N, C-alpha and C positions, 0 to 999 in steps of 0.2 A: 256549253262545253263542260262535260262531266269531269274529266280528269285533267284538262289543260293541255298545253303543248309539251312535246318531248324536249327536254332541256339538257339531258346528259345520258350517256350510255357507256357501259364498261363491265367490269367484273371485279372479283375478289382475288387478290394476290395472297399467296401463302404467308408472306412476311407481314401482311396486314392482320393476321389472326393472332390472338393471344392465347394464354394458357387454358382458356375455356374451350378452345377449338373453333371459335367463330370470329368474324371480323370485329376488331376492337372499336369501341364507341368513337374514338377520335377520327376514324376513317369514315364513319357515317356523317359526321359533321363536315369533314373535308369534302365528301361527295356533295353535301348540301351546298357548300360554298361554291364549288365548281358549277353546280346546277344553277346557283344564283346568277352566275355570269351569263348563262344561257337564257335565264328568265329576263335579265336586264336587257339583253339583246331583243327579245320578243317585245319588250316595252319601248323599244326605240332607242335604247342606250347601249349600243354594241361596244363602245369603248369605255364603259363605266369603270372597269377595273384595270385600265392601262395607265401608264405613268404620264400620258399626255391628256388624260380626261379632264373635262371641265366640271363634271359632277360624278358622284358615285353613290352607292348604297351602303350605308353603315348599319350593321346589324345591332339591334337593341335587345332582342329576345329570340330564343329558340324554344319551342315546345316540341318535344320528340316523343313518339311512341314507337318502341321496338316490338315488332309483331311476330316476326319469324326470323330464325337464325340465318345468317349469310355466311356460308363456310367457303373455304378455299376452292376456287374454280367456278363458283356460282356466277352466272351471267345476270347483270342487273341493268336497269334503266330507270330514269327519273322523269316524271312529268310535273308541270307546275302551272299555277294560275294565280289570279288575284282574288282574294276574299273581300278585301275592303281597301279603298284608297282614300286617304285623308288629304289635307292641304299639302303636306310635305312628307307624309309617312304612309306606310301601307302594311297590311297583314297579308302575307303570301302563303300559298299552300304548295308544298313540295311532297310528292309521293314517290317513294323508292320501291320499285317492283322487281320481283324475281321474273326475269324475262322468259324463262322456259315454262313456268307454270302459271304466270299471271297473278300470283299471290303477292300481297303487299308484304314487303320486308320491314319498312319503317315509314313513318309519316312525320312531316315537319310543318308546324305553323311558325313562320319566320316573320318577325316584325322588323322592318327596315325604315330608315330615314333617308331622304334624298338630301345629300349634303355636298358642300364644296370639299374637294379631295384633301387640301392642305390642312385646313383648320376645323373641318367637320361642322361647318355652319349650315344649318338647315335652310332650304329655300323651296318654293313651290314647284310642283310638277308642271311640265309644259302641257299645252293643249294637245299636242300630238301624243304624248305619253298617256294622257287621260283617255284619249280615243282608243288607243291600243289596249289599255287596261279594261275598258268596257268589253272588248272582244275576248279578253282572257278571263272573264269573270267566272268563278267557280264557287261552289258551296263546300263546306267542310264535311266530308263523309263521317259516319259514325265512328269508324276505325281511327280517325284522326282527331277526334274530340278529346278534350281533357277529361280524364277519368278519375285519377287519384290525386291530382294537384289542381290548385285553383289558378286560373289565368287572370284573376282580378288584378287591377293596378296595386302595386306595393310601394311602401316607403321602406327601403332596406334599412336594417339595423346593423349591418355588418361593419365592423371596424376592428382594428387590432386590440384596442382597449376592451371592446365588448367580448372578443374572443377569449381574452385573458380572464375577464370577469366570469364567463360561463364555463371556463375550463375546457375549451374545445381542443381537440387533439391536432397537433401539427402533423399532417400526413405527407407533406411534400414541401420543398423549398428549392429555390434556385434562381436562375436569371434567364431572361429572354435572349436567345441567340439571334444573330442576323437572319439565319435561315428559318427562324420561327415567325418572321414578319411578312406582311403582304407588300405589294408594290409601293404603298404609301408609307411604309415604315411602322405600321401598327401591328401588334401581335395578331397572328392569324387566329380566327375564331375557334378552331379545333384544339388550340393549345390549352384552353381552360379545362374542357372535359378530358383531354388527354392527360394533363398533369394530375387531375383527380384520379383517373384510372391507374396511373403509375403508383400513386400513393395509397390507394384504397386498402390493400392488404393490412396496412398498419392499423386501420380502424376496424375492419370487419372479420378478421380471422377468428376472433373469439366469438363473434355473433354466429358465424357459421357452425362452429363447434357446438354452441349451445343448441342450435336448431337441429343439427344432424344427430347429436347425441340423444335427444329426446324423441326422435322420430320412431315410428312403429318398426320400421325396417331401416337400420342404420346404413346409409350409402357407403360404399367403399371409397369413393372419391367425390368430394364436393367442391364446388366453386360458387360463382355468383353470376347473375345476369340482371341487367337493368331493364325494367319494363317501360318506364316513363321518366321524362326529365324536363325540367324547366330551367333554362339558363338565362340569367339577366346580366347583360354586359353594361357596366356602369362607366367604365373608362378603359382606355387601351394603352397598356405599357408598350414601350419601344425597346429596341435592342439595347442590352446592357442593364436594363432596369430589373430589380429584384422582385421576387414574389414569394409568398408562402401560402399554402392551403391549410385552412383550419376547418375541422369537420366534427360533426356529432350526430348522434341518433336522435331523431325527433319522435318517432312512434313505431309501433309494430302491431300487426293484426294476424289473422290466421294464415296468411300467405306471404305478406310483404313486410319489408322494413323501409321506412322513409328516413332519409338522411339529408342533412343540409351541409353544403360545402361553400366556404367563402374563400375567394382569391384576394389576398391582401398585399398591400405595399408595406413592407417592414420598415421602410424609411420614413414614411409619412403617417402610417397607420390607417390610411383610407382604403376603401375596397375597390379593387379592379372589377370584381364581379361576384355574383352570388347565385347559388343554384339549389334546386330541390330534386332529389332522385328517389324513385321508388324501385326497390330491388328485391330479388328473391335469392334464396339459397338453392343451388342448382345441382342435381345429381348428374355428374359428368358422364356416367356410363348409360343410365337410362334416358338422359337428355330430357329430364322433366323437373318440375318444381318440387322441392321438399317442403311439405306443409309445416307450419309453426304450431306446435302443440300449446295447450293452455299453460303448461308448466314452463315451457321455453319462453312464451310471451311474457310471463311474469318476470323471469330472469332478465329478459331483454329490457323491459321497461324500467328495471332498477338502474340500467346504464343510460337511459334516455336523459336528455338535457331539457329541463323545464324552461319554457319561454323561447326555445330555439325557433327561429323563423328566417325567411329570406331577408 
């Protein structure tokens, strides 16, 4: 099975597009989570995300590559399969396609754990699920492999104290609303990347001006686009719990900027999640990447945070 089973189909609504003119990253993850429901059903767990389920899939990581813009009105569908199945966890592949052209819009490697719904306690897959997983076996295509981020296991360093020590910028803060949660009361997965997206202008406006100002041809309008993301979910806040996002620049090269974002609990100082994003400055009229000149890279690296990591 090269691409897996079809697990979701739909399109892009105008209200899901941001100031860049394409679907916002939070809705890519929302599509992936809806597709995960379909993939769970293919694995013999059709009720995994209902309030009467006896087991569910808890997301530990998302690796995402954003390959082609999805703009308002675009028709999309998603296929999915199993890359690897452990005793109680799995690495899944989800591919989001432009339905009319057959081109890949985005790819997801999703790491999940098979858990009890209430307390998130991991327990082994059933024999029936293992048999279905064998039939859903897929390999990760080149377009879905990690390119600029590592998928190696990490020991996260994120905490409020470490954020203060490193001088990371607070780009967002707030509280989880009831409507931000899934049926089990945990914050929905798209909220992390969505809150980063809401706050990112606080961090990157100056970066974009540095890049566009040093370009051979200065774009009239610039924005940003993410090429690759790794999200590591460490814990799940519930309705009413507070969060803040602390962020910093890790590095820059001739095309991209790599940033780290930590979602933190301001009451305990612990991390809800950590992420690494590879982004570009984007010419909004030409719809192309603005290269980073040597001079601009020197200026950007002056603003980078030494030692910053997941």
